[in-house]
C-alpha positions as semicolon CSV with decimal commas, in nm:
position;residue;x (nm);y (nm);z (nm)
1;X;3,276;3,342;9,127
2;X;3,112;3,077;9,247
3;X;3,294;2,773;9,050
4;X;3,109;2,853;8,741
5;X;3,253;2,954;8,450
6;X;3,120;3,297;8,311
7;X;2,937;3,216;7,931
8;X;2,994;3,412;7,703
9;X;2,714;3,605;7,557
10;X;2,735;3,560;7,121
11;X;2,657;3,900;6,922
12;X;2,363;3,877;6,710
13;X;2,219;4,117;6,418
14;X;2,051;4,397;6,579
15;X;1,703;4,351;6,585
16;X;1,522;4,566;6,357
17;X;1,162;4,698;6,374
18;X;0,907;4,549;6,119
19;X;0,799;4,813;5,849
20;X;0,467;5,021;5,912
21;X;0,204;4,882;5,784
22;X;-0,128;5,069;5,771
23;X;-0,347;4,776;5,720
24;X;-0,212;4,615;6,015
25;X;-0,367;4,927;6,209
26;X;-0,720;4,887;6,040
27;X;-0,867;4,627;6,267
28;X;-1,216;4,657;6,165
29;X;-1,473;4,790;5,938
30;X;-1,509;5,175;6,125
31;X;-1,142;5,166;6,108
32;X;-1,116;5,102;5,762
33;X;-1,410;5,390;5,684
34;X;-1,254;5,655;5,935
35;X;-0,923;5,599;5,731
36;X;-1,064;5,609;5,405
37;X;-1,243;5,911;5,487
38;X;-0,960;6,105;5,644
39;X;-0,786;6,019;5,251
40;X;-1,072;6,161;5,101
41;X;-1,069;6,456;5,288
42;X;-0,721;6,500;5,227
43;X;-0,831;6,572;4,837
44;X;-0,533;6,437;4,655
45;X;-0,687;6,218;4,413
46;X;-0,360;5,981;4,451
47;X;-0,393;5,858;4,755
48;X;-0,730;5,729;4,747
49;X;-0,617;5,432;4,543
50;X;-0,318;5,368;4,804
51;X;-0,551;5,428;5,099
52;X;-0,782;5,140;4,876
53;X;-0,544;4,928;4,857
54;X;-0,426;4,965;5,235
55;X;-0,777;4,885;5,326
56;X;-0,789;4,567;5,108
57;X;-0,479;4,474;5,328
58;X;-0,655;4,480;5,587
59;X;-0,943;4,300;5,491
60;X;-0,791;3,993;5,414
61;X;-0,629;4,109;5,069
62;X;-0,706;4,143;4,695
63;X;-0,876;3,803;4,607
64;X;-1,089;3,847;4,909
65;X;-1,236;4,209;4,844
66;X;-1,283;4,108;4,480
67;X;-1,501;3,828;4,585
68;X;-1,707;4,089;4,827
69;X;-1,702;4,347;4,557
70;X;-1,823;4,120;4,298
71;X;-1,503;4,224;4,071
72;X;-1,217;4,012;3,924
73;X;-0,872;4,023;4,095
74;X;-0,744;4,151;3,746
75;X;-0,972;4,485;3,750
76;X;-0,910;4,508;4,127
77;X;-0,522;4,530;4,104
78;X;-0,586;4,712;3,764
79;X;-0,807;4,981;3,930
80;X;-0,587;5,012;4,266
81;X;-0,254;5,009;4,085
82;X;-0,051;5,304;4,109
83;X;-0,167;5,461;3,784
84;X;-0,507;5,305;3,835
85;X;-0,822;5,584;3,815
86;X;-1,121;5,388;3,939
87;X;-1,447;5,432;3,769
88;X;-1,725;5,534;3,967
89;X;-1,888;5,223;3,947
90;X;-1,591;5,036;4,049
91;X;-1,537;5,261;4,332
92;X;-1,893;5,224;4,457
93;X;-1,819;4,803;4,427
94;X;-1,532;4,818;4,633
95;X;-1,681;5,101;4,894
96;X;-1,989;4,881;4,921
97;X;-1,761;4,529;4,997
98;X;-1,639;4,771;5,316
99;X;-2,035;4,850;5,386
100;X;-1,944;5,190;5,304
101;X;-2,090;5,436;5,020
102;X;-2,037;5,734;4,860
103;X;-2,188;6,041;4,991
104;X;-2,177;6,472;4,909
105;X;-2,131;6,710;5,146
106;X;-2,112;7,062;5,120
107;X;-1,725;7,200;5,116
108;X;-1,633;7,372;5,444
109;X;-1,644;7,777;5,401
110;X;-1,274;7,937;5,387
């Protein structure tokens, strides 16, 4: 060595990856629209509320979405809860807040 003493490196806790958050991947209304469309194509109605919660997180949170949709926060939380079952008018209001609307297409032939 050149006269300097070796420095010991202090052991630290291993770095852990941050948990994956879907909301972090939804950067704009186009990505939110594509994500929600994919969820609807899946066909599992239980996943719709989960997807809408992710979209809400990505667009500024439940309070911001409630304001845009013209709904109370309480209604929005209840509607998008695990036991939530959005009514058609509530679902339409939420989608409108994202600049989206419901549409109907023929099912693909099997």
